[in-house]
C-alpha positions as CSV (number, residue, x, y, z in Angstrom):
1,M,7.0,25.6,-108.0
2,K,6.7,22.7,-106.0
3,N,9.0,21.9,-103.2
4,S,11.4,19.5,-104.3
5,S,10.5,16.8,-101.7
6,T,6.7,16.7,-103.6
7,R,8.2,16.9,-106.8
8,F,7.6,14.4,-109.4
9,G,10.1,15.3,-112.0
10,L,10.8,14.4,-115.2
11,S,10.0,10.4,-116.4
12,V,10.7,9.7,-120.3
13,A,8.0,8.3,-122.0
14,L,10.1,5.6,-123.2
15,A,9.8,4.5,-126.9
16,T,10.1,0.9,-127.8
17,P,12.5,-0.5,-130.2
18,F,11.4,-3.4,-132.8
19,L,13.7,-5.8,-134.9
20,P,12.8,-6.1,-138.5
21,S,11.0,-9.4,-137.3
22,G,8.7,-7.2,-135.3
23,E,10.2,-8.4,-131.6
24,V,10.8,-5.9,-129.5
25,A,14.7,-5.1,-129.2
26,D,14.9,-5.7,-125.7
27,T,18.7,-4.6,-125.2
28,Q,18.2,-1.9,-127.0
29,L,15.8,-0.7,-125.2
30,L,17.5,-1.3,-121.8
31,T,20.1,0.9,-122.7
32,H,18.4,3.7,-123.8
33,A,15.9,3.3,-120.4
34,Q,19.4,3.8,-118.9
35,A,20.8,6.4,-121.1
36,C,17.8,8.3,-120.5
37,L,18.3,8.1,-116.4
38,A,21.9,9.1,-116.5
39,G,20.8,12.0,-118.8
40,G,18.7,13.6,-116.5
41,C,15.4,11.5,-116.4
42,D,13.9,10.8,-112.4
43,S,12.3,7.6,-114.0
44,V,10.9,5.9,-117.2
45,T,7.6,5.3,-118.3
46,L,7.1,1.7,-119.7
47,F,3.9,1.1,-122.1
48,G,3.0,4.9,-122.7
49,T,1.8,6.1,-125.4
50,T,5.1,6.9,-127.2
51,G,6.5,3.3,-126.4
52,E,3.7,1.9,-128.7
53,G,2.0,0.3,-125.4
54,P,-1.2,-0.3,-126.6
55,S,0.6,-2.7,-129.3
56,L,2.4,-4.7,-126.6
57,G,1.4,-7.6,-125.8
58,W,0.8,-9.5,-122.5
59,E,3.9,-11.5,-122.5
60,E,6.2,-8.5,-123.7
61,R,4.8,-6.7,-120.5
62,L,5.9,-9.4,-118.2
63,R,9.3,-9.8,-119.9
64,L,9.7,-6.2,-120.1
65,L,9.0,-5.6,-116.4
66,A,11.3,-8.8,-115.7
67,H,14.5,-7.3,-117.5
68,F,13.6,-3.9,-116.1
69,K,13.7,-5.0,-112.4
70,A,16.7,-7.4,-113.1
71,A,18.6,-4.0,-114.5
72,G,17.6,-2.1,-111.3
73,I,15.1,-0.1,-112.8
74,A,12.2,-0.6,-110.4
75,G,10.3,1.3,-107.7
76,D,10.6,5.2,-107.8
77,R,12.6,4.8,-111.0
78,L,9.8,3.4,-113.0
79,V,6.0,3.8,-113.8
80,S,3.9,1.5,-115.7
81,G,1.3,2.7,-118.4
82,I,-1.8,0.3,-118.7
83,S,-3.8,-0.3,-121.9
84,A,-7.0,-1.7,-121.1
85,T,-11.0,-1.4,-121.4
86,A,-11.5,-4.4,-119.4
87,V,-11.7,-4.3,-115.7
88,Q,-10.1,-7.5,-115.0
89,D,-7.1,-6.9,-117.8
90,A,-6.5,-3.5,-116.3
91,V,-6.1,-5.5,-113.0
92,A,-3.7,-7.9,-114.2
93,Q,-1.6,-5.4,-115.6
94,I,-1.3,-3.1,-112.6
95,K,-0.5,-6.6,-110.5
96,A,2.0,-7.4,-113.0
97,A,3.8,-4.0,-112.4
98,Q,3.4,-4.6,-108.3
99,A,5.3,-8.0,-109.0
100,V,8.3,-5.7,-109.9
101,G,8.1,-3.5,-107.5
102,C,6.4,-0.8,-109.3
103,T,3.7,1.2,-107.8
104,R,3.0,4.2,-109.9
105,I,0.7,3.4,-112.6
106,L,-0.3,5.6,-115.7
107,L,-4.1,4.8,-115.9
108,P,-6.3,6.0,-118.9
109,P,-10.0,5.6,-118.6
110,P,-11.8,2.9,-120.9
111,Y,-11.9,4.3,-124.4
112,Y,-13.5,1.8,-126.7
113,F,-16.9,3.1,-126.0
114,K,-17.2,6.7,-127.0
115,Q,-18.7,9.3,-124.7
116,P,-19.5,7.4,-122.1
117,K,-21.3,9.3,-118.9
118,N,-19.0,10.7,-116.3
119,D,-20.8,8.2,-113.5
120,G,-19.5,5.4,-115.9
121,I,-16.0,6.5,-116.3
122,E,-15.9,7.0,-112.4
123,A,-17.5,3.6,-111.8
124,W,-14.4,1.8,-114.3
125,Y,-11.9,3.3,-112.1
126,R,-13.6,2.5,-108.8
127,E,-13.9,-1.0,-110.0
128,V,-9.9,-1.1,-111.0
129,L,-8.9,-0.1,-108.0
130,G,-11.5,-2.1,-105.7
131,H,-8.9,-4.9,-106.4
132,F,-6.1,-3.4,-104.4
133,D,-5.5,-2.3,-100.8
134,E,-5.3,1.2,-99.8
135,G,-1.9,2.6,-100.7
136,A,-1.0,-0.4,-102.8
137,I,-0.8,1.2,-105.8
138,K,-0.2,5.3,-106.6
139,V,-2.5,6.4,-109.8
140,I,-1.4,9.1,-112.2
141,L,-5.0,9.7,-114.3
142,Y,-4.1,9.8,-117.7
143,N,-6.0,12.4,-120.0
144,I,-4.9,12.1,-123.8
145,P,-8.6,12.4,-125.0
146,A,-6.9,12.9,-128.8
147,L,-6.5,9.2,-129.1
148,T,-8.7,7.5,-126.5
149,E,-11.9,10.1,-127.4
150,V,-12.8,9.8,-123.4
151,A,-11.7,13.5,-121.6
152,L,-11.5,13.8,-118.6
153,S,-12.9,16.9,-117.2
154,V,-11.6,18.9,-114.2
155,D,-14.6,18.3,-112.6
156,L,-14.3,14.7,-113.3
157,I,-10.7,14.6,-111.8
158,G,-12.3,16.3,-108.9
159,R,-15.0,13.3,-108.5
160,L,-12.2,10.6,-108.9
161,R,-10.5,12.0,-106.1
162,D,-13.5,12.3,-104.1
163,T,-13.9,8.4,-105.3
164,L,-10.5,7.3,-105.2
165,G,-9.2,8.9,-102.3
166,D,-5.4,9.1,-101.8
167,A,-4.7,6.6,-104.7
168,V,-4.8,9.7,-107.1
169,V,-1.4,11.3,-106.7
170,G,-1.5,13.0,-110.0
171,V,-2.7,13.7,-113.5
172,K,-0.5,13.6,-117.0
173,D,-2.3,16.2,-118.9
174,S,-1.9,15.1,-122.7
175,T,-4.5,17.6,-124.2
176,G,-1.9,20.1,-125.2
177,N,-4.9,22.6,-124.4
178,W,-3.0,25.4,-122.0
179,D,-6.6,26.5,-120.8
180,Y,-7.5,23.0,-119.7
181,T,-3.9,22.8,-118.2
182,E,-4.4,26.3,-116.2
183,A,-8.0,25.0,-115.0
184,L,-6.1,21.6,-113.7
185,L,-3.5,23.6,-112.0
186,S,-5.9,26.1,-110.2
187,A,-8.3,23.1,-109.2
188,H,-6.1,20.3,-108.3
189,K,-2.4,21.8,-107.6
190,D,-2.0,19.7,-104.3
191,I,-1.3,16.5,-106.3
192,S,0.8,16.0,-109.3
193,I,0.1,18.1,-112.3
194,L,2.1,16.5,-115.3
195,V,2.6,18.0,-118.8
196,G,2.9,16.0,-121.7
197,E,3.0,18.9,-124.2
198,E,6.7,20.0,-123.8
199,R,6.1,23.4,-125.5
200,H,3.5,24.2,-122.2
201,L,6.0,22.4,-119.4
202,A,7.8,25.3,-118.3
203,A,5.0,27.6,-117.7
204,A,3.1,24.5,-116.3
205,V,5.7,24.2,-113.8
206,R,6.0,27.9,-112.8
207,Q,2.7,27.6,-112.2
208,G,2.8,24.9,-109.4
209,G,3.2,21.8,-112.2
210,A,5.2,19.1,-110.6
211,G,7.0,17.7,-113.8
212,A,6.5,15.7,-117.1
213,I,5.8,12.5,-118.4
214,C,7.1,12.9,-122.3
215,G,8.3,12.0,-125.5
216,M,11.2,14.5,-126.0
217,A,13.3,13.4,-122.9
218,N,13.9,10.4,-125.2
219,I,15.7,12.9,-127.3
220,D,17.1,15.8,-125.1
221,P,16.4,14.6,-121.4
222,A,18.9,16.8,-119.6
223,A,17.3,19.9,-121.8
224,V,13.7,18.6,-120.9
225,R,14.7,18.5,-117.2
226,R,15.7,21.9,-117.1
227,M,11.9,22.3,-118.1
228,A,10.4,20.2,-115.7
229,W,12.6,21.1,-112.9
230,E,13.4,25.0,-112.9
231,G,10.4,26.1,-115.3
232,A,12.8,27.2,-117.4
233,E,11.9,27.8,-121.6
234,D,14.3,26.0,-123.8
235,P,13.7,27.5,-127.8
236,Y,15.8,24.6,-128.8
237,I,13.1,22.0,-127.3
238,N,10.1,24.0,-128.7
239,Q,11.6,23.9,-132.1
240,L,12.1,20.2,-132.2
241,V,8.3,19.5,-131.2
242,D,7.3,21.8,-133.8
243,L,9.8,20.1,-136.3
244,L,8.8,16.4,-135.5
245,E,5.1,17.4,-135.4
246,T,5.2,17.9,-139.1
247,Y,5.5,13.7,-139.6
248,P,3.7,11.4,-137.9
249,L,5.2,12.0,-134.1
250,I,5.8,8.7,-132.7
251,P,7.6,7.2,-135.7
252,A,9.5,10.7,-136.0
253,I,10.4,10.6,-132.4
254,K,12.1,7.4,-133.4
255,A,13.5,8.8,-136.2
256,A,15.0,10.9,-133.9
257,I,16.4,8.6,-131.7
258,A,17.9,6.3,-134.7
259,Y,19.6,9.9,-135.7
260,G,21.2,10.1,-132.4
261,S,22.0,6.9,-131.5
262,G,23.3,5.8,-135.0
263,D,21.2,2.7,-134.6
264,Q,18.7,2.0,-137.2
265,T,16.7,-0.2,-135.6
266,W,14.8,2.5,-133.6
267,L,13.1,3.3,-137.2
268,N,10.9,0.3,-136.8
269,V,7.4,0.7,-135.4
270,R,4.5,-1.8,-135.2
271,S,1.3,-1.6,-136.9
272,P,-0.9,-0.1,-137.2
273,L,1.8,2.6,-137.3
274,M,4.2,3.0,-140.1
275,R,7.7,4.1,-140.1
276,I,8.4,7.5,-141.9
277,G,10.1,6.5,-145.6
278,D,13.4,7.4,-146.6
279,E,13.1,10.7,-148.3
280,D,11.5,11.7,-145.1
281,V,14.2,10.5,-142.7
282,S,16.9,11.9,-144.8
283,R,14.9,15.3,-144.4
284,L,14.5,15.2,-140.8
285,T,18.0,14.3,-140.4
286,Q,19.2,17.6,-142.1
287,A,16.7,19.5,-140.4
288,L,17.9,17.9,-136.8
289,D,21.5,18.6,-137.8
290,Q,20.2,22.1,-138.0
291,L,18.6,22.3,-135.0
292,K,21.8,20.8,-133.7
293,N,24.1,23.4,-134.8
294,I,21.7,26.0,-133.8
295,K,21.5,24.8,-130.0
296,A,25.6,24.7,-130.2
297,A,26.2,28.2,-131.3
């Protein structure tokens, strides 16, 4: 495992609550972020996949970044996810994060045009980072091909590191493919390899992984922290992931947050996602009760 001084640790891929009107529930979001930090997270990641980042608009991003800064969640306590295909849009989102002291950026590849050549992906990243001085931002390359349909191969990540230099500080691996994770750890262990698939997290940490940006930290940050820092397996978290994956995952995570907090606002999602139905919420709640009892036993 990596030395503690070089570890990324655990960042919660922060879910976003919405009011019945569809607006972001700012107060609940900030309260939840603070609870995740108090519960064991080292930082929060805003505007990621679990947070429905691609469904949040420009003005919402600016407002939420300002709120988090005012609450003292900035600097190393914050990672900002980017959702953009145009270079200018990506640059604007990164500069908005910079304005509140956030320099760690979770940056997926441009995802509209499918099957782009590696030369094109490399050129896009180079153009984005060309707008920033050396050392101004720390880029975590975000590989989530199930959604972007643009894969960052181990070799391409090597090319991007050669092109972008020290600006690349890590990779978030959301492939769920253990063979890929092992190859990534073997080839790029000198940067922070972060695993989004919690069932692979502990094993990755034991092989040199630096931690995680993940959704289950919304639900039980203390348990996931032990996996991210100690490489300790946790059957409860594995069973929790298995359970939530039997439903549409993001709405299910939010239903689990509603279950834990007692705040039904968390059931709301933003289109094109749809909240899970009342019968599914009831079944999920019963299953979460059973898991909770197993964990307590």
